Structures are given as structure tokens and as C-alpha cells.
C-alpha angles and dihedrals in degrees: 000000000000090000090051091049091049089051092052091047092049092050092050091046091050091050091051092049091047091050092049093049098041097039097241089311109181096357107148122215127199120311093019099294122140123223099194124166093197131044111275090214105049105004096242114149110259120239104166139004092298134040109259091209105051102006098238116151117254126231098033125195132229099201136114089245089057090052092052089047090052090048093053092040091053092051099045112348082259099200139087094319090062092063090048093050104045098056090047091049091051102042108013106028093153093055091047091051095047095046092050091048091049092056111275092129102139092052097059138042110261112255094236093052089049093047094050091047095052091047089052090046093051092049092049095046093047090051092049092047091048094241106154144131116294116267101174101083118170099259093180092055091048090050092051090050092053091049092049092048091048092051090050090049091051090054091048093049092046090053092049091046092052092048092051093046090051091051091050092049093049092052098250090147133044137182115352092358091058091049091051091046092053090049090051090048090054090051091053091049091052092049092050092048091050094049094047092048093050102049092109094047107070099187091052091041093055093048093050090044092055092046089048091052089054091048091052091050090048092050087099086072092050127054135313114263096204093250097113093254096118095229105170130093104223094343117108122232121251088260094051094253126163120284123244132222118250115233117215104238090195088078088068097042093121090056092050090050091050092052090047091052091052091048095047099043117007090164092059093044092050090050090051089048090054095047092045089054090060094042097045101031088113087071087076088073099058089038091055101043097074092051093050088047089057089062091059107021092125092052104080095186089073113074135192089260090060091052091048092055091046092051095045095049090046092052089046088060099041095052098060089039091059089044093051095046091048092052091046089053091051089048091058107275109152120257090239093058092045090053092047091052093049093046098046111029100055096050092043091051093047090048092054092045092050093050095047100038096047100026093239132169119244093260094047091049093047098052091044089050090054092051092043090055090059090046090053091058090052092047093051090049091051091047091051091050090052091051091050091050092047090049091055092068 
């Protein structure tokens, strides 16, 4: 018992010494609150509500409520600054942009944090509401289209085969040219036989059809078919026409693969397009900055940073607007009202943001808004092209 008592006494003594040296570092009070005299992160003696050495907040909590607060704070600085930012973003976006640019950073939520949060929110809400890309394509209609295209291709190949055979029979080629023409004729016969034999097997039919398309495009590197198309590479036509230059289709292999992926599985490609939009939506910011810069390139007091803040806050407003209008439409809002909202609110918001952020007159803001509207269409087109390219790999 004495040993046990000595052990308890030693532990208590150690705790008291540790508390005296560390200044109550890490000592929890009731309900999970700390009452530390030194920073729990770096050990610096605390003077105010934050450590002046590392910046960590003093008097930390070890409660579930503190964890939820940290979670929300990490996502969007979900505290007093949120309620200062959102009303400004809705009704005075120009003032918000200008004040943030001029240094009022601690007062408002940073534009990038806000943008990432609204993108996450839109993705989550769309998933909950079941808003997604279509997956119920009309397979029967697509099958009929493939069959019709294959039948048309068979007719085209048959016509070319007959023209080439006629030219060979009439002596249009001699020597090496005749040998090459006969080889080409055999290729066309094999392709026709394959297509005709596979009409009842759609997977095989589609593969042969695609290969046949490529063969038809590469016919310019084969022999002339007597149809006035100048097909040969270095071989004159039967009428002595000019030769054409063969283009290496391998240079565009990635494009052919992309088209094939869309043909084979449009549902999967649309799903990838949707998910890539969420993952790469931030690309809208660097894509937009140069176009906004063009509106002010002769005004040196406005820098690229200013345009980045303008663009990011603007996107942070437009994203929940589209989300809200979409949900309202699904809830029964008329198509006319949805269209009115989408056609009036975005330009009005951008006009107010332009005027306030750049201190513009009404006329200056209006003509820049008109030009910016055209730029937005270009930006969206470029963004879509980037998503299509990313989806190809």
C-alpha cells in the first residue's frame, strides 16, 4: 500500500511540476475547455486571445460543438464574416469586391473559399435531388441508325468497287499501278464481304463500319476510283489530273478515339463530362481573367489580382443562382419565370459589380457589360472544349 501511495504522490508531484513549468499547458477544465497560460502549439506565453508568435487561438475547446465549428470554419469560415459577406455579395457585389481588394480580408470570406464551397454545395444538392446526366438513351434508335449508316456505306463501297473494276478492265492502269489497283480492289471486296456478313451482329457491324470509315478517308493514299475525287498519293487519275497530298491520320488519333468513345458509350462520357465540370470548375477563373483584363488593359491601376477577385466573387454568386433557379423549376416554377430570372439577374448583378469594383460610370459599366457578355460565351465554349479533351484521356 505504501508503494501504491508513493506512486500516487509521485504522479501528483509530477503533474504539479509540469503545470508550474508549462503554465497550465494542456490542463482541461470542466466541459472540455482549456485554461492554458501558454500557447498549446508553441509554448509561448499568452497575452491576448491569440498567440502572438504562431497565431493559434487561446483557450481551446475539446467538445463536439468545437469540432463542428472547426468543420464549418474549415469549409467556409462559417462564422460572423459569413453573414457580412453574403448580403454584400447579393446586393452590393461591387463594394464587396473593392473592399476585399483594398485589404479588408479578415472581415469577409475569401472569394476562393466561397467559390469552392458553392461548387461543393451545388454538387451535393444536385446529387440529393437526383439531377444528373441522362442515362436512358434510346438504344433501339441508335441501333437503327447504325444499320442505316452501314447499308449506305455498303452501297458507297459497292459503287467505288465497280468503278475501280471497270477502270482495271478498260486498261486505265499498267505495270505497278495495275498491281496496286488490283490489291485495292481485293481490299474493297473483303470489306464488302465483311459488312454484308455482319449485318445481324451489331457489335461486329459497328466495328467494321468504323474501320470502313477510316479506310474511306485513307483512300486518298490508295488509288483513284475514277470519280473525280483525286484519291491517289503520287498516282495520277485516269484523266491525268493533279495528285493530292496524303494526310497522316495518326496525328489525329486522339480525336478519333474521343469520337469512338462518344459513339460507344455516350452515357459514360456525359457522366465524365458532369464530374469533370465539378472537378475542374476552377479553370473558369484563369480562363476568365484575361478577358476581364481586356476591358481595362489601358487602366494600369487595375491589376490581374483585382480581376481575379472580381471573377471569383462573380462565379460564387452565379453558381448558387443557377442552383436555386434549377430547383425552383423542378419545384414547379414556370419556364417563363425561370427564363426571366436567368436573363435578368446575372447581367444586373455583373453591372452592379462592375460599377462598384472599378468605380465606373453608368455608360462605362454598360458597354463593358455588353462586351463581357460576349466574352462569357467564348469562355464557356473554351471550358467545354477543355472538358471534352480531358474526358478523352
